[in-house]
Each structure stands twice: as structure tokens, then as C-alpha cells.
C-alpha positions in Angstrom: -47.0 -13.9 -37.6 -49.0 -11.8 -40.5 -45.5 -11.8 -42.5 -46.1 -15.4 -42.7 -49.6 -15.2 -43.6 -48.9 -12.7 -46.2 -46.1 -15.0 -47.4 -48.5 -18.2 -47.6 -51.0 -16.3 -49.2 -48.6 -14.9 -51.7 -47.5 -18.9 -52.4 -50.8 -20.1 -53.0 -51.8 -17.8 -55.3 -48.1 -18.4 -57.3 -49.0 -21.9 -57.6 -52.5 -21.6 -59.1 -51.1 -19.1 -61.5 -48.0 -20.5 -62.9 -49.8 -23.7 -64.3 -52.8 -20.9 -65.6 -50.2 -18.7 -67.6 -48.5 -22.2 -68.5 -51.9 -23.0 -70.4 -51.9 -20.0 -71.8 -48.3 -20.1 -73.3 -48.7 -23.4 -74.3 -51.4 -21.9 -76.5 -50.1 -19.0 -77.5 -46.7 -21.0 -79.2 -49.2 -23.0 -81.1 -50.9 -20.6 -82.4 -47.5 -19.2 -83.8 -46.6 -22.9 -84.7 -49.7 -23.0 -87.3 -49.6 -19.9 -88.8 -46.0 -19.8 -89.8 -47.0 -22.9 -90.4 -49.6 -23.2 -92.8 -48.0 -20.1 -94.4 -44.6 -22.3 -95.3 -47.3 -24.8 -96.9 -49.3 -22.1 -98.8 -46.1 -21.1 -100.2 -45.2 -24.8 -101.1 -48.5 -25.0 -102.8 -48.4 -21.9 -104.6 -44.5 -22.8 -106.0 -45.2 -25.9 -107.2 -48.3 -24.5 -109.6 -45.4 -22.3 -110.4 -43.4 -24.4 -111.5 -44.9 -26.7 -113.8 -46.0 -29.5 -110.5 -42.6 -29.5 -108.6 -41.7 -29.4 -105.0 -38.9 -27.5 -104.3 -35.6 -29.3 -102.9 -36.7 -31.1 -99.6 -32.6 -30.5 -98.4 -29.2 -29.5 -99.2 -27.4 -33.1 -100.0 -24.3 -31.5 -98.7 -25.8 -30.3 -95.6 -27.4 -27.8 -94.1 -24.6 -25.3 -93.1 -24.5 -21.6 -93.1 -22.3 -21.6 -96.2 -24.3 -23.9 -98.5 -27.3 -22.1 -97.3 -26.3 -18.9 -98.3 -24.8 -20.3 -101.6 -25.5 -21.6 -105.0 -26.7 -25.3 -103.4 -29.4 -23.8 -101.2 -31.0 -22.2 -104.4 -34.2 -24.0 -105.1 -34.1 -25.6 -101.4 -37.5 -25.5 -99.5 -36.5 -23.5 -96.7 -34.7 -20.4 -98.5 -37.8 -20.2 -101.6 -40.6 -20.3 -99.8 -39.7 -17.5 -96.5 -38.6 -15.5 -99.9 -42.0 -15.9 -101.6 -43.9 -14.7 -98.4 -41.6 -11.5 -98.0 -39.4 -12.9 -95.1 -36.1 -13.8 -95.1 -34.9 -17.1 -96.1 -32.5 -19.1 -93.9 -29.5 -18.1 -96.6 -30.4 -14.5 -95.0 -29.4 -15.3 -91.6 -26.0 -16.7 -92.7 -24.5 -13.2 -91.7 -25.9 -13.0 -88.4 -26.5 -16.5 -87.1 -28.2 -15.7 -84.5 -31.3 -13.6 -85.4 -31.8 -17.2 -87.1 -33.7 -17.8 -83.2 -35.9 -15.1 -83.0 -39.1 -14.2 -84.2 -38.4 -12.5 -86.8 -37.8 -16.2 -88.5 -40.9 -17.4 -89.9 -39.2 -20.8 -89.5 -38.8 -20.2 -85.6 -41.1 -21.7 -82.9 -41.0 -19.8 -79.8 -42.7 -23.3 -78.1 -39.5 -25.0 -79.3 -36.5 -25.6 -77.2 -33.4 -24.5 -78.6 -29.7 -25.1 -77.6 -28.0 -22.8 -75.2 -24.7 -21.6 -76.7 -22.9 -22.0 -79.6 -24.7 -25.3 -80.4 -27.3 -23.3 -82.0 -25.2 -20.8 -84.2 -23.0 -23.9 -85.6 -26.0 -24.8 -87.9 -29.6 -23.6 -88.5 -31.6 -26.1 -86.4 -34.9 -26.8 -87.5 -38.3 -26.7 -85.6 -40.6 -27.8 -88.3 -39.3 -29.4 -91.7 -40.2 -30.6 -95.0 -41.7 -34.1 -94.9 -39.1 -36.6 -95.9 -42.0 -39.1 -97.1 -43.1 -36.8 -99.8 -40.8 -36.6 -102.4 -39.3 -40.5 -102.2 -38.9 -41.4 -105.3 -40.5 -43.9 -106.8 -38.8 -46.0 -109.6 -40.1 -44.9 -113.2 -41.8 -41.9 -112.5 -39.1 -39.8 -110.4 -39.7 -37.1 -107.8 -43.2 -36.5 -106.8 -45.3 -33.7 -108.7 -48.0 -32.3 -107.2 -50.7 -33.6 -109.6 -49.8 -36.8 -108.4 -50.3 -36.6 -104.7 -54.0 -38.7 -104.7 -55.3 -36.9 -101.4 -53.6 -33.5 -100.8 -56.1 -33.1 -97.8 -54.7 -36.1 -95.8 -51.1 -35.8 -97.1 -48.5 -34.2 -94.4 -46.5 -31.8 -96.1 -44.6 -30.2 -92.9 -44.1 -31.3 -89.2 -42.5 -30.3 -86.3 -39.7 -32.0 -85.2 -37.4 -32.1 -82.2 -33.9 -29.7 -81.8 -32.1 -31.3 -80.0 -31.7 -33.7 -77.2 -32.8 -31.8 -74.6 -36.4 -31.4 -75.7 -38.8 -34.0 -74.3 -39.6 -37.3 -76.4 -42.9 -39.0 -75.6 -41.9 -42.3 -76.9 -37.5 -42.2 -76.3 -37.5 -46.3 -76.7 -38.1 -45.8 -80.8 -37.8 -42.2 -81.9 -34.9 -41.1 -83.8 -32.7 -38.4 -82.0 -33.8 -34.7 -82.2 -31.2 -32.6 -84.3 -33.7 -30.3 -86.2 -32.6 -31.2 -89.6 -34.0 -30.0 -92.9 -36.1 -32.8 -93.8 -37.7 -35.2 -91.5 -40.5 -37.8 -90.9 -42.7 -39.2 -87.9 -39.8 -40.9 -85.8 -38.9 -36.9 -85.2 -41.8 -35.8 -84.3 -42.4 -33.7 -81.1 -45.2 -32.8 -79.1 -44.9 -29.5 -78.1 -48.4 -28.3 -76.9 -50.0 -30.4 -73.6 -49.0 -34.3 -75.4 -49.7 -32.4 -78.8 -47.8 -31.3 -82.2 -48.7 -29.8 -85.5 -49.2 -31.1 -88.9 -50.0 -29.2 -91.9 -50.7 -30.7 -94.8 -51.3 -30.1 -98.8 -54.3 -28.2 -99.3 -53.3 -25.9 -96.6 -55.1 -26.7 -93.3 -53.4 -27.6 -90.1 -53.9 -30.2 -87.1 -52.7 -30.9 -83.5 -52.0 -34.8 -82.8 -50.0 -36.8 -80.9 -47.1 -38.5 -81.2 -49.8 -42.3 -80.9 -51.2 -40.9 -83.7 -48.6 -41.4 -86.3 -46.5 -43.8 -85.1 -46.7 -47.3 -83.7 -45.1 -48.9 -80.5 -43.1 -51.2 -83.1 -41.1 -48.2 -84.2 -43.5 -48.1 -87.6 -45.5 -45.4 -89.3 -49.2 -45.9 -88.7 -50.7 -46.2 -92.5 -54.1 -45.1 -94.1 -56.7 -48.3 -94.3 -55.6 -47.3 -97.9 -52.4 -49.5 -97.5 -51.7 -53.4 -97.6 -48.3 -52.9 -95.4 -46.2 -56.1 -94.2 -44.9 -54.0 -91.5 -48.1 -52.6 -89.4 -51.0 -53.2 -89.3 -52.0 -50.4 -86.7 -53.4 -47.6 -89.0 -54.6 -43.7 -89.4 -56.2 -41.5 -91.7 -52.5 -39.8 -92.2 -50.8 -40.1 -95.6 -47.0 -39.5 -95.5 -46.5 -40.7 -99.5 -47.3 -39.5 -102.6 -50.2 -42.0 -102.7 -52.7 -43.8 -99.5 -51.9 -46.8 -100.8 -47.6 -46.7 -100.5 -46.2 -47.8 -97.8 -44.2 -44.9 -95.5 -42.0 -47.6 -93.6 
């Protein structure tokens, strides 16, 4: 009888402790994400300042294989140049030991992300956050975006958390893109990892936590700033994805 009482007490304590532990772990993981993403964002701002306002390449067109990341094709891509500016290993540096990419040794690794098991994670680098693909979208007659052309840096997304693989739960699965951990990303691949929120960083260096419903409509459209007269959606947000709040990210 006494044993049953002890077991019951242990089970009750475990039931109380587990949610508390999960909450503490989630907060710790969110803090790491904010810290790492803000560091990379600060490096991007510094890079642009040192390179005539130009941003690093947002992706390797030929694909983000380990070989491409370690070779000449990856020399100017964000996930190589920005960590190196901070004295950290680049993605290309992990080509000789890909498993180390998925450890806290890597500035781009986020402990709150759900990475695929086994060989799937070794096949190529999978990114738990990536550069905003709308930021450098070419405008006819203007070429790639420069830092000086971004009219509202404090509202313009630089990096955002994205889903790494299909095992991560989606908040809006009917409209979101498949989670594949790409080198560049958009609101359609945003992921909520911390109690219904995920992290965005902005071009003035600050970070915010938002939900998918803050940035994406139920009709699979990116919400637009009040300054934007979009034909795609009338749903508004303070968040800007392009060089100007007037541009439609859809």
C-alpha cells in the first residue's frame, strides 16, 4: 500500500514538472534563436556597409550541397561570409564533418528546431533559419536591392525561422509550403517553435517573435503593410518583406 502511495506521488510530481520543464526549455531555445539570428543580422548590416551597400548572395543557384558550399560557388553566399565575419565556422567549413553542423558549435544551428534523423541531415545542410528571399528580389531597371534602397529598415525582415523538414508541425498546413530547410525562405515556410511563435530579425538589428497568423493569410498570401495597395490581399501588418512598404511581396 505504501509503495502505491509513493508511486502515485511520483506520478503527480512528474505531471507537474514536465510542463514546467517544457516551458523552461522552450524559453531557453527561443533565447538562443534570438541571439544567434541577431548576430547574423548584425554581420549582414556590417557586410553591406563594407561592400557599397550590397548584400551577400542569398543562395547558391546550383544548390546548397556540401561541395558547393565549400567551393568557389559559395564564396559570397550569406551562410559562409557572415559566420566568418563573426569568427565562426561557415557552412563550407563543415563539409569535411557534416554531423558537426548540427551542434551548438554552429552559429546557424538552433536547438529548438526538429532536424530529420540519420542520413537525411547529412545529405546537405538544412537551415533552421534563412535569409528573407523577398529582400533581394530584383526590380526592373534597378537590379538587386542595396541597403540604401531599403526605406524602412526597422520594419523590414532580414532573417526568419523556417521549417527544416516535414516532421516539424505546421500551424497552417493547408497553405504553407513544405518544410525543407532551404538557403533562403519566405513567410510561407515560417515555423512556430516556441509556444505558437517564431523569430524574425529586422534590418535595424532587432528581433521579434510572431505567429504565422501575423504574417500569412488563410488564403496563402503574405500580409502587407498599410502602405501597400495589394491586389492579392487586404489583410495588413506592420511587417515589411521587400525594399519598400509599398511593394507587394505576393
